[in-house]
N, C-alpha and C positions, 0 to 999 in steps of 0.2 A: 409508638411504639413497636417494630418489626413482630411479627407473627409468626410465635413458636409452632415446629411441624418436626413429626418426627413421632417415633412412640413414645407411650404411657410409659413410668415406671413397672419394671418386672416386677412381681411382686417377691418376697423377701423369705427367699433357706436359709434350711441354714450351714449349707456351703456356699451361697453366692450374694451377695446383698444387691441391694434394689441398684439399678445404673438404669442413664438417661440416653438416649439416643436423640441425639435431635442437631437442628442445624438451624438456624435463622435465616428468613426469610426475605430478603433483600429486594428491592425498586431497582429498577434492570437504569443503568447511568446513564445521563439526557440528551441525547441529537445535542453536540452542537459544532461552529465552527473553529473554537478555542483546538490551536495544537495540542493541547494535552487533555480534553475537555474528560476523559477518564479519572485524570488522578486532582483535576479541579473541577467537580462539579456545579460547583454556586459560580461557573464562568467569571474570577475576579481579575485571571491572568496572572496569581500568587503564579506557579508555578514555571507561565513563558521570564517572567522576571526572571527566576531563581536562575531555568536556566542561563538567560542571559548571563550571570553573574558566575555560571561552571564556569561557559565556555568564555571568558570574555577577549575580546579584541585588541582588546592594548591595557599593560600594564606595567605601574611603573611605584617609585619610590618616591615620596612627596618630600619635594625642597625644604621645605619650615625647619620653622626650632621642633623639635620634641613635641608630636601633641598633648594636649590638655582635654582630654575623655569628656570631661562630666561641663568643663565650658563652650566644649565642641556639641557634645548632646546637648544640650540649654540654647545656645544659639540655633543650631537648625531647630527643633522644639517650635522654638519661638519667633525664627524667621519666614518661614520656607513653607510652602505645602508635598503632600510627596514624601512625607520620611521616611526613609527605608530606612528598616532596619534587619541585617542580618547575621547570623554564625555560620560561615563556611568551612569553617573548620573547625573545629573541639575549643573552647576559651581564645577564640581571635572575633572578638565584633566587630561589625562595616557600621557605619553611618554614609547616609546621605540619600540619592536620589535617584528618583524609576519612577514607571509608568509603565501602562500594561503589553508596553513592544520593549520597551530601553530597561539600563539602569546605570549605575556608575554606584562606586565606594568607596569607601578611603577607607581600613584596616586599623583598629586600634594597632599595630605594628607601623602603621606610616603610607604599607601598602595602598594603591590608591588601582580598583579595577574596575572596567566600563564597555562596554560591550559593543560602543560607538565613539563617531570623534563628538556628536552636540550632544553624548549623556557626559562625556572627562570637561563640558567647556561649560557645559551646566555645573555641576561637580566644582570645579574650581571656579567660580565665579562664586560660587558659596564661603569656599574657601577663601578667595582672598578679602570676602566681606567681613568674616569673621576674622582675618592677620588687620585691616581695618579701624576695627571697631574695639582694635587693640584687647582683644577674649577674653569676655569679659564675661565676670563668675558672677554664680544668683543674685548678688547683690545689687547688679549693675541691670537689674530688673524687676520689675514690681507686678504682681502678682495680682488677679481678679477674678475668680466667680462669676461664670455667667451661666444664666439658664437657661435649661434645651428641655425644652418642654416636645418638642414636633417630632422628635423619632420614636424609634421602638418602646423602649425604654427610658425615657422622662430621668433627667436629671441634672446634675451640675460640671461645666467643659472650665479644667482650670488655664486661663489665657495667661500666657508673661509678657510686658511691653518692654520698651525699652526707656 
């Protein structure tokens, strides 16, 4: 817990209530090689990935049928790693693929954003696989609970299999 520094409350008088003037002492940000080190102090790459999507090198409109968002989100969660969920504009979610230095998402309105050709190829591959599987709904998966006791917070993982 951060240490509280500042002046203690002044005694109350009839003309002025007690007040607290203080600020929170915070440790300085850790040094990192990451370009967004001060914004991403855990060095997760999250801000670098977000920057990839905020200034994408490629934008296009999805050419398939209208997106069944529920089906696509299930498919991406059940079949891929590095699932990315982003809301780059209010009420316009996007799903896709990312690494620490690359990202591509398809937004609910069908807009595809990618920072590079490699990211775009990965996302297009996942969309093609989803289309090839006939856009399965929830009934196309079998849920399984898998114990995960090796992490800091033990619990269960929900896995969906086809």
